[in-house]
C-alpha positions in Angstrom: -2.2 -13.8 11.8 -4.7 -11.3 10.3 -3.5 -11.0 6.7 -0.2 -9.2 7.4 3.0 -10.7 6.1 5.4 -12.5 8.4 7.4 -9.4 9.2 4.3 -7.6 10.5 4.2 -5.1 7.6 1.3 -4.3 5.2 -1.2 -7.0 4.4 -0.1 -9.4 1.6 -1.6 -8.8 -1.8 -4.4 -11.2 -2.8 -4.8 -12.5 -6.3 -7.5 -10.6 -8.3 -9.8 -13.6 -8.5 -9.8 -13.9 -4.7 -10.5 -10.2 -4.3 -13.5 -10.4 -6.6 -14.8 -13.5 -4.8 -14.5 -11.8 -1.4 -16.2 -8.7 -2.8 -19.3 -10.6 -4.0 -19.6 -12.1 -0.5 -20.9 -15.6 -1.4 -22.2 -16.0 2.2 -24.9 -13.4 1.5 -26.2 -15.2 -1.7 -28.7 -17.4 0.1 -30.7 -14.2 0.9 -31.3 -14.0 -2.9 -31.8 -17.7 -3.5 -34.3 -18.6 -0.8 -37.2 -16.4 -1.8 -37.0 -17.6 -5.4 -36.9 -21.2 -4.3 -39.8 -20.8 -2.0 -41.9 -18.9 -4.6 -41.1 -21.6 -7.2 -42.1 -24.3 -4.8 -45.4 -22.6 -4.0 -46.0 -22.1 -7.7 -45.2 -25.8 -8.4 -47.6 -26.9 -5.6 -50.3 -24.8 -7.2 -49.6 -26.3 -10.6 -48.2 -23.1 -12.2 -44.4 -23.4 -12.0 -42.5 -22.3 -15.1 -38.9 -23.7 -15.0 -37.6 -21.0 -17.4 -39.1 -18.2 -15.4 -37.7 -19.7 -12.2 -34.2 -19.8 -13.6 -34.5 -16.2 -14.9 -35.7 -15.0 -11.5 -32.9 -16.9 -9.8 -30.3 -15.4 -12.1 -31.8 -11.9 -11.6 -31.9 -12.2 -7.8 -28.3 -13.4 -7.7 -27.0 -10.7 -10.0 -28.8 -8.0 -8.0 -27.4 -9.3 -4.8 -23.8 -9.4 -6.2 -24.2 -6.0 -7.7 -25.5 -4.5 -4.4 -22.5 -6.1 -2.6 -20.0 -4.6 -5.1 -21.7 -1.1 -4.9 -21.6 -1.3 -1.1 -17.9 -2.1 -1.1 -17.2 0.7 -3.6 -19.1 3.3 -1.4 -17.4 2.1 1.7 -14.0 2.5 0.0 -15.0 6.0 -1.2 -16.0 7.1 2.3 -12.9 5.6 4.0 -10.4 8.2 5.3 -7.0 8.1 3.7 
């Protein structure tokens, strides 16, 4: 079944929390995490890692990725024919 109800009608409504979770696309978040982790590891190896800066960079990267995913969904919905 592909999200339609048992009678073959319109897709079943999803709870709002599930819709938001799907919209932020968690499977894309490693694309934001990996560069920060690698950069922090390289800085630690060179003796210049700052944990507070690493957490701030990680939070920024994740929020940017989530924001981009939401904007992309919004623009796709706006461009979709009715």
